[in-house]
N, C-alpha and C positions, 0 to 999 in steps of 0.2 A: 404306296399303301400306308406307310408310316405317317406321311404328311396328312393323309385323309383322316386317320384316327385322331391325330392331334387337333384337327379342326373340329371334329365331332365332339371331342372332350371339352373344348373351349365353349362350344355352343351349349352343352349340357350344363356347365357351370353358370353361364349367363341366364339360362332359363330357371335355375334354382333360386335366383335372387328374387325376393318378394317385390311385387309391384310398388312403385313409389319410394323405394329405398335405394341406397347405393349411389354410385357416382353419377347416375343419370338423372337424379332428382334435382329440380330447380331450387336454388337456395331462396328461402323466404326472407324478406326484408322486414325486420321488426319495426314497430312504430315508435314514436317518442316515449321516453320514460315519464313517470309522474313528475320527477324533478325537472325534466326539460319543459314539460307543460307549465310548471310553476314559474320557471325563468321567463318563458314567453308571456305568461299572464302579467308578470311584473312589468315587462316592457309595455304591454298594452295599457296597464294602469298609468304608467308614466306618461303615456301619450294621451291620456284621458279617454281611452277607448274601453270604458268599463264593461259594456255588454260583451265585447269580445273576450275581455279578461275573465268574466264570469264563465263563459263557455269553456275556456281553457282550464280554469280551475275545476270545473265539473269533470273534465276528462282526467285531470290529475287525481281527483278523488276516486274516480272509477278504477284507475290503475292501482291506487293505494288509499283505501278509505281511512287509514290511520295517519295520514299526512296532516298533522294538526295545523301546520302553518298555512295550508291551503284553506282549511275551514276558517281560520282567523282572517285571511285576506278576503275571503268571500263576505264575512261579517262586516269588515271595514267598508267594502264597496256597497253592500246593501244599506249600511247605516248612512253613507253619504247620499244615497238615493232616497233616503227617508223611508225605506221599506224595513221598518223596525221589526216586524214579525219574522221576516226571513233572516234578518241580521241576528235576532235572538236565537233562532234555530241553529245557525252556524256557530255562534259563539258558545252555545250550550254544548254542542258536540265537542268543540275544542277543549272546553273546560273539563268535561268528563274524561277526555282522553289524557289530558295532562293537567292534573289538579295543581301542580306547582308552576304552571306557566302563567306568569304575570299578565301578559298581553291577553290571554284567553279569559282570565278571571276579570280583569279590569274592563275589557270590551264587553263582556257579558253584563257587568254592572251598569255600564253606560246605557246599553239598549234597554235593559230592564227599567232603568230610571226614566228613559224616554217613553216607555210604555206605561209609566205610572205604577209599576209593580214594585213599590218602594221597599217593602220588607225583603223581597227576593234580591233586589238591587243591593241593599245593605249587606246581606250575607255574601254576595259576590265580591263586594269591595273589601269586606273583612278577610276573605280568602286571599285577595290580591295583596292586602297589607301584611299578611303573614309572610309573603314572599319579599315584598319591598316596603318595610314599615315607614320609610322616609320618602315615599313618592308623593310629590306635591299634589298632583291632580287627584289621586285616590283619596288623600286626606280632605281635599276641598269638596270633592263630589259626595263623599259619605257624610260630611257635615251638612250639606244641603239636603240630602235625602233624609237624614235624621231630623233635621229642622222641620221638614214638611210633614214627616210621619209621626214622630214622637215628641216634637217640641224641642226647645232650645237646649235643655240640660244635657241630653245625649249628644247633641251636635257640638257643644262648646269645645271640648278638648281637641277634636279633630280640626275645628276651625282655627283654633289658636295654633295648632301645629302647622297648618297650611301657611299661616302668616309667618311663623318662624322659618319655614323652609323657603319661602319666597316673599320677603318683606316688600318687594317692589310691585307686587300684584295688587292692583286696585280692586279686582274682583274678590280676592281673598279678604281684603280689608273691609270692603263694604258688606260682605257676607258676615264677617265677625261682628261688625257694627250692628247689623240687624239682629243678630243673636243676643248681643248685649242689651239692645233695646227691649227685646222680648223678656229678658230677665230683669228688667228695670234697673239695669246698670248704665244709666244714661250718661254719666261722665265718661265712662269707657267708650260708649257708643259714639259720642261726639268726637272723641279723640281719633277713633278709627275712621269716621266719616271725613274728618279733616285730612287725615293721611291719604285716604282714597282720592279725595278731590285734588290733591297735589299730583296724583299719578295718572289721571285720566281726564278726558274731555267731560265736562260737567253734563250730567243727564238729569231730566226732570225727576226720575225715580230716586236717584241719589239725593238730590236737593230736598225733595219732599220728606224723605226719611230723616235726613239731617235736621230739617226744620222741626219736625215732630219731636225729635230728641231734645232740641234746644227749648221747645215749649215745655216739655216735662220738667226741665230745670228752671223754668220761669225766666229764661233769658229771651224775653219777648222782642227786644230791639234787634238782636241777632237773628231771631226767627223771622221777623218782618223783612230784614234785609235779604235773607236767603230766599224768601218767597217772592220778593220783587224780581230776583233773577229768574226764578221758575216761571212766573207768568210772562216775563219778557221773552224767554227763549222758547217756551212751549205753553201757550195759554190753555188752561184746562179748568173744568168745573171744580175739581179737587184743589187745584192750586189757588184759585181765587177764594175758595171757601176757607182754606187755611190762612191766607193773607187777611181775610176778614176777621178771623179769630184772633190773629196776632194784633191787629189794629184795635179790636175791642179790648183786649187785655191791656193795651197801652193807653186806653181812654180816648182814642181817636174814633168816636162813634160814627161820624159822617164818612170817614174813609172805610170803616168796617161795613157800613150799609152799602156803599158803592161797590165794594168788593163782592159782597154777597149777591148783589143784583147782577154783577158781571158773571158770577158763577152760574146763576139761573138762566141767563141768556144763552149760555153754552149747553146747559142741560136742565130743563125745567123740572125733571124728576129727581134731581140730586137733593135728597131730603136734608142732609146736614146744612146746606145753604138756606133752605127754607127755615130750618130751626134757628140758624144764626140771624137771619134777617128778622124773623118773628121776635126773637128776644131783644134785638136792638130797638125795634120799633116799640115794643112794650116799655122798654126803659125810657125811650123818648116821650112816650105818652105819660108815664109816671112823673118824669121830670117837668112836664108841662102842667103838673097839678091835675092830671086826668082831664084836661080841658080839650085836647085834640082827639075827638072821637073817631075821626077818619083814620088816624094813625093806629089807634087800638084795633079798629076793624080790619085794617090791612094786616096787622100783626097776627091776629087770630086766624085770618084766612091762610097765611103762610104756614102756621102751625098745623092747621087742619089738612092742608095739602101734604105736609110731611107725614102725617099719620095715615093718609090714604096710601102712601107709598110703603111705609113701614109702621104698622099699628102697634108694634111691640116697643113702645117708648113711654115708660111710666112717667118720667119727668115732664114730657110734653103733654101727656094726657092731663096731668095735674094743672099745668099752666092754662090749658084750654078750659078746664073745668072752673078754675078760679076767675079767669078774666073774660071768658067767652060770652057770658050772659045768655 
């Protein structure tokens, strides 16, 4: 009888335990943490499996929306994929969460610049520079953004600082040279272009800008030599037109005429070459004592073609009016 009562008491205790609780409940296995998703995403990124990395980062953010590093990594991936709108959204969240996080502010500045939202980009770079004033890329990028938005004066100090921080950067030196040219500091510009040329494979853009600065200093022989390199490595309408200008300034009119014609063969609507050829031919006609009527007619034809492309050229309008008959 005693043993029966003990059994009934044990059964009563068991029935009093709520369903789903106690020793008979199956233990739930929790999923990965946000940090574990983050580690897995880094591995996927290292293996160039970006879409899988984005999925893992989304899970990390679901687990912990304030995991700033996950937003930054998503922004980096979207930027590489050239999805700049999505990248901006990710970096914006990161920058708001951690205003003193350099990577968040700098990344936000980069994608805003890529979206051509330059004023916002500059503000993001300024926030990044309050964290790391001597960061090379932030100084270089903000100088480029200022140069495009507000002109060279705002850009100058940051461009100079970028060169100080990394004197071996051809990009920084060519950027500073372009700013000096815009400020009409052509001696400084030529010096920086020369330094940039020693640090990089010569490009048509660098050489053309360098040649223009030399022309402003009336160093036409050096300008012509530089442009010879331009048209040899990458023939272009602008390159031949500038070569024609240099030859004209050196008094080599036949070479100038040939260069202008080559420019127009590449682009018949490149009106600076029409202007150059027209002026050269007018000079040739005047030097002939105004005897070569066909030369004058061809000159006026080129000047008129130039005005059809760009009517807003008062000097060319004046030449056509004076010699067009």
